[in-house]
N, C-alpha and C positions, 0 to 999 in steps of 0.2 A: 382834663375833663373827667368828672365823676362818672359819666356814662361809659367811658372806656374801662374804668375799673370794675364796673358792674355789667360789662358787655355780655357775659355768658347768661346771666340772669335775665337781662333785658331781651336778648335774642330768643330765649325760651318763651318769654311772654309774647313776643311778636309771633312766634310759631303757633302759640295758642290762639291768638287773634286770627291768624291765617286759617287755622282749622275751623274756627267758628264761622268765618266768612264762607268757607267752602261748604259748611253744613247748611248755610242759608241757600246757597246755590243748589245744592242737592235737593233740599226741600222744595224749592221752586220747580226744578226739573221734574221731580217726582209728583208734582201737583198735589202736595200736601195741603191740608186745610189752612185757612187763615190763622186760626189760633196757634197751630204748630209753627207756622212760618213766623208769626210775630214773636212767639216764645224763643225761637232760634235767633231772631234778630236781637232780641233783648239780651240773650247770652253773649252775642258778638259785641254788643255795646258795652256790656259789663266787662268783657275781656279788654277792650280798648281803654275803658275808664281805669281799669286796674293798672295797665301799662302807663298811662298818663300819671296816675297817682304815684307810682313807683319813681318815675323821673322827677316829679315835683317834690316829693319827699326827700329824695337824694339831694336836690338843689337846696332845699331848706337846711338839711344837715351839713352840707359841705360849704355853702356860701353865706349862710346867715347865722347858724347856731354854733359853728365850729369855733373853738377858742383860737385866739390870735388873729382874728380878722379885724382889720382896721375899720373904723367907722365909715370911711369913704368906700371901701370895698363892700361893706355890708349894705350901705345905701344903694350902690350900683346894683348889687344882687337883688335887693328888694324891688327896685324899679323894674329890673328884668323879669322878675317873677310876676309882678303885676301885669306886665304886657302879655306874658305867656298865658296867664290865667284868663285874661280878657279874650285872647284869641281862642282859647280852648272852650270857654263857655259861651262865647259870642255867637 
């Protein structure tokens, strides 16, 4: 799995997401204003979107665009990607 090969990079992104979520919690506990809380939530959403983009791009590179992939493997990977994207944006 390509996620195993990029584990260090992906775990670092997960830690950034965790930090962003903790920042949202701190903002709420500290009773910050709506604008600041929403801005903090937007940063958290950006971090999770960046993590998802990294995994999706790796999938494309390793399962669709890599040389030597059979048409059958490429088709299966494309179908998997479609399902994942629908879940993510759904």
